[in-house]
C-alpha positions as CSV (number, residue, x, y, z in Angstrom):
1,X,0.0,0.0,0.0
2,X,1.1,3.5,-0.7
3,X,2.7,5.8,1.9
4,X,1.9,9.6,2.2
5,X,4.7,12.0,3.3
6,X,3.2,15.3,4.4
7,X,5.3,18.5,4.6
8,X,3.5,21.2,6.6
9,X,4.8,24.7,5.9
10,X,3.8,27.9,7.6
11,X,4.9,30.8,5.5
12,X,5.2,34.5,6.3
13,X,2.4,36.5,4.6
14,X,5.0,38.7,3.0
15,X,6.7,35.8,1.4
16,X,3.7,33.7,0.5
17,X,3.3,34.6,-3.2
18,X,7.0,34.0,-4.0
19,X,7.2,30.9,-1.9
20,X,4.0,29.4,-3.3
21,X,5.1,30.0,-6.9
22,X,8.6,28.5,-6.3
23,X,7.2,25.6,-4.4
24,X,4.6,24.7,-7.2
25,X,6.9,25.3,-10.2
26,X,10.3,24.1,-8.9
27,X,10.4,22.3,-5.6
28,X,7.5,19.9,-5.9
29,X,8.5,18.8,-9.4
30,X,12.1,18.2,-8.2
31,X,10.8,16.0,-5.3
32,X,8.5,14.1,-7.7
33,X,11.5,13.3,-9.9
34,X,12.9,11.1,-7.1
35,X,12.3,7.3,-7.2
36,X,9.1,6.1,-5.7
37,X,7.2,9.4,-5.8
38,X,3.8,9.1,-7.5
39,X,2.0,12.4,-7.1
40,X,1.6,15.4,-4.8
41,X,-1.4,17.4,-3.7
42,X,-0.9,20.8,-2.2
43,X,-3.5,22.2,0.3
44,X,-3.8,25.6,1.8
45,X,-5.3,25.4,5.3
46,X,-7.9,27.8,6.5
47,X,-6.2,30.1,9.0
48,X,-7.4,32.9,11.2
49,X,-6.6,36.5,10.4
50,X,-3.1,37.4,11.5
51,X,-1.8,33.8,11.4
52,X,0.8,32.7,8.9
53,X,-0.7,30.9,5.9
54,X,-0.3,27.1,6.3
55,X,0.3,24.7,3.4
56,X,0.3,20.9,3.5
57,X,2.0,19.1,0.6
58,X,1.0,15.5,0.6
59,X,3.3,13.4,-1.5
60,X,2.2,9.9,-2.4
61,X,4.9,7.2,-2.6
62,X,4.8,3.7,-3.8
63,X,6.0,2.3,-0.4
64,X,7.5,3.2,3.0
65,X,10.8,1.7,1.6
66,X,10.8,4.3,-1.2
67,X,10.3,7.1,1.4
68,X,13.1,5.7,3.5
69,X,15.3,5.7,0.5
70,X,14.6,9.3,-0.2
71,X,15.0,10.4,3.4
72,X,18.3,8.6,3.7
73,X,19.6,9.6,0.3
74,X,21.5,12.7,-1.1
75,X,18.5,14.4,-2.7
76,X,16.7,15.2,0.5
77,X,19.7,17.1,1.8
78,X,20.1,19.1,-1.4
79,X,16.4,19.9,-1.7
80,X,16.1,20.9,2.0
81,X,19.2,23.1,1.7
82,X,17.8,24.8,-1.4
83,X,14.6,25.6,0.5
84,X,16.4,26.8,3.5
85,X,18.6,29.1,1.5
86,X,15.7,30.7,-0.3
87,X,13.0,30.7,2.4
88,X,14.5,29.5,5.6
89,X,13.7,32.7,7.6
90,X,10.2,33.1,6.3
91,X,8.9,29.5,6.8
92,X,8.4,27.0,9.6
93,X,8.3,23.4,8.5
94,X,7.2,20.1,10.1
95,X,6.8,16.7,8.5
96,X,4.5,13.7,9.0
97,X,4.5,10.2,7.6
98,X,1.2,8.4,7.1
99,X,1.0,4.7,6.5
100,X,-2.3,3.0,5.6
101,X,-4.2,1.4,8.4
102,X,-7.6,1.0,6.7
103,X,-9.6,2.1,3.7
104,X,-13.3,2.6,4.2
105,X,-15.5,3.5,1.2
106,X,-18.6,5.6,1.4
107,X,-21.9,3.8,1.4
108,X,-23.8,4.7,-1.7
109,X,-27.5,4.0,-2.2
């Protein structure tokens, strides 16, 4: 079953436009070029006025082993360093790994 790797990014309102454009056009495609990555969905969380905007990038991978290969390989260090150099002072990042436990389908008529 597939694994989901979530990267949660709070971004300064002043940097949001530049960060969001760079993230969508450059960073996410570079991550998806790595072995085992299937697709990504980027979400913008509803936040209260005055809070930093929050984005959740959910990467789907073919397996936990593929994620471990990425996290222990050279690409993750390069990609994280690029992000830190460009947006390190205007973002706060956390990460979450989701492994499937169950799949429950909606009941339909």
